[in-house]
Each structure stands twice: as structure tokens, then as C-alpha cells.
C-alpha positions in Angstrom: 0.0 0.0 0.0 2.7 2.5 0.9 4.9 1.6 -2.1 2.1 2.7 -4.4 1.4 5.9 -2.5 2.9 9.2 -3.7 3.7 10.1 0.0 6.2 7.2 0.3 9.6 8.7 1.4 11.7 5.6 0.5 12.2 6.5 -3.2 13.2 10.0 -2.2 15.8 8.7 0.3 17.1 6.2 -2.3 17.5 9.0 -4.8 19.3 11.2 -2.3 21.6 8.4 -1.3 22.5 7.8 -5.0 23.3 11.5 -5.5 25.4 11.8 -2.3 27.5 8.7 -3.2 28.4 10.2 -6.6 32.0 11.6 -6.6 31.2 15.3 -6.9 33.7 17.7 -5.4 30.9 20.1 -4.2 28.6 17.6 -2.5 29.7 18.3 1.1 29.6 22.1 0.8 26.2 21.9 -0.9 24.9 19.6 1.8 26.2 22.0 4.5 24.6 25.0 2.8 21.4 23.1 2.5 21.3 22.2 6.2 22.3 25.6 7.5 18.9 27.4 7.1 17.0 24.6 8.8 19.6 24.4 11.6 19.4 28.2 12.1 15.7 28.2 12.3 15.7 25.4 14.8 18.4 27.1 16.9 16.3 30.3 16.9 13.1 28.4 17.7 14.6 26.4 20.6 15.8 29.5 22.3 12.5 31.4 22.2 10.2 31.2 25.2 6.6 31.9 24.5 4.0 32.2 27.3 0.4 31.8 26.4 -2.4 33.9 27.7 -3.7 32.6 31.0 -7.2 31.2 30.9 -9.8 33.8 31.9 -11.2 32.9 35.3 -14.9 31.9 35.4 -16.7 33.6 38.2 -19.4 31.6 39.9 -21.8 33.4 42.2 -23.5 31.8 45.1 -27.0 31.3 44.0 -28.3 29.1 46.9 -29.6 32.1 48.9 -32.7 34.0 48.0 -31.5 37.6 47.2 -34.8 39.0 48.6 -34.5 37.3 52.0 -35.0 39.5 55.1 -32.7 40.3 57.9 -34.6 38.0 60.2 -34.2 35.1 57.8 -30.5 35.7 57.6 -30.2 35.8 61.4 -32.2 32.6 61.7 -30.0 30.9 59.2 -26.8 32.1 61.0 -28.2 30.8 64.3 -29.0 27.4 62.8 -25.5 27.2 61.3 -24.0 28.1 64.6 -25.9 25.3 66.4 -24.7 22.8 63.8 -21.1 24.1 64.3 -21.4 23.8 68.1 -22.7 20.2 67.8 -19.8 19.3 65.5 -17.3 20.8 67.9 -18.9 18.9 70.9 -18.8 15.7 68.9 -15.1 16.3 68.0 -14.3 17.0 71.7 -16.1 13.8 72.7 -14.2 11.7 70.2 -10.9 13.3 71.3 -11.7 12.5 75.0 -12.5 8.9 74.0 -9.2 8.6 72.2 -7.4 10.0 75.3 -9.1 7.4 77.5 -8.1 4.6 75.1 -4.5 5.7 75.0 -4.5 6.0 78.8 -5.8 2.4 79.0 -3.1 1.3 76.5 -0.4 3.2 78.4 -1.5 1.7 81.7 -1.5 -1.8 80.2 2.1 -1.3 78.9 3.4 0.1 82.3 3.7 3.7 81.4 3.1 6.6 83.8 -0.2 7.8 82.3 -0.8 10.4 85.0 2.5 12.2 84.2 1.8 12.1 80.5 -1.8 13.4 81.1 -0.4 16.3 83.2 2.1 17.2 80.4 -0.6 17.0 77.7 -3.0 19.2 79.8 -0.2 21.8 80.3 0.4 21.8 76.5 -3.3 22.2 75.8 -3.6 25.1 78.3 -0.6 26.8 76.8 -2.1 26.5 73.3 -5.4 27.9 74.5 -3.7 30.8 76.2 -1.7 31.6 73.1 -4.8 31.5 71.0 -6.7 33.7 73.4 -3.9 36.2 73.5 -3.7 36.2 69.7 -7.5 36.9 69.5 -7.2 39.8 72.0 -4.5 41.4 69.9 -6.3 41.1 66.6 -8.9 43.9 67.0 -6.3 46.2 68.6 -3.8 46.1 65.7 -3.4 49.7 64.6 -0.4 50.8 62.7 1.3 53.9 64.1 2.2 56.6 61.6 5.9 56.9 60.9 7.3 60.1 62.2 10.0 61.9 60.2 13.5 61.8 61.6 13.5 65.5 62.3 10.5 65.1 64.7 11.9 61.9 66.3 12.5 62.2 70.1 15.7 60.2 69.8 18.9 62.1 69.1 
């Protein structure tokens, strides 16, 4: 099938090979000159960096809420969501406490001092809670002081 096709490259390569094998004194310079334009174009193209346009972002608006809902409906929705959040937090706390009890039982069975480990863990939790409370207290009070020029600075 390919031998009968006009797109078959084999006869072209065979013809090229016959011509290049012929003892012609100009065959190598002609071959070099023939390869130079293609090599130059490839060298130029390989060194070029092209960045495509970024895809335009598609904006999706939240359409689950009724745009005509009243302030009371918004407050009721927020309260319901807060109750669900508190239930989830309580369940997570219950699961964490259950895990601590299981680890205590495992530690006691292996001969570890579980009371000392529990005291250290409680101290770490208390320190984390104190750091979080301190961070929350500082958040609303963050106000940048204006920079005073050096001429007005109280320092010498």
C-alpha cells in the first residue's frame, strides 16, 4: 500500500543516497549549505520562550440564597448554622476525649506513667489555648502607628 502511495519517502531517500554517493567535489559544501537554514531556524526556535495567555477565570456566584431574604431570615440561618457548628465541635471533643481514654488504658497496660503524660498534655493544651486567646485579643487592637520623620523623632 505504501509503495504505491505518492507520499512514500523511500524512493526520495534512495535518490538522495545515489546523489550523495556520486563523486562530486561540491557535494559536502552543498549539503552543509542546505542544512544551515533549517539548523538556524531550529536554533532560533529552541531559544525562544513563548508564554500563552492565561485562561480567563470563570466567576461563579453563590445562588443558593434568595436575594430577597429578610434580615430576620439571615439571622435565623446564622443561628441554625452556629448550632450545627457547636454540635460538631462537641462531637469532636467527645471523640478526642474517648481517644485519650483509650490511649490511657493502653499506656497503663504497657506500664507507662499515664498520669504524668496526662499532666504534660494538659499543660500543653492550656498553653495553646492561652496563646490562641492572646492572639485573638491582639487582633482587634492592631493599629499601625504613623511613621514620624527623623526631624521630629524624640531620639537624638
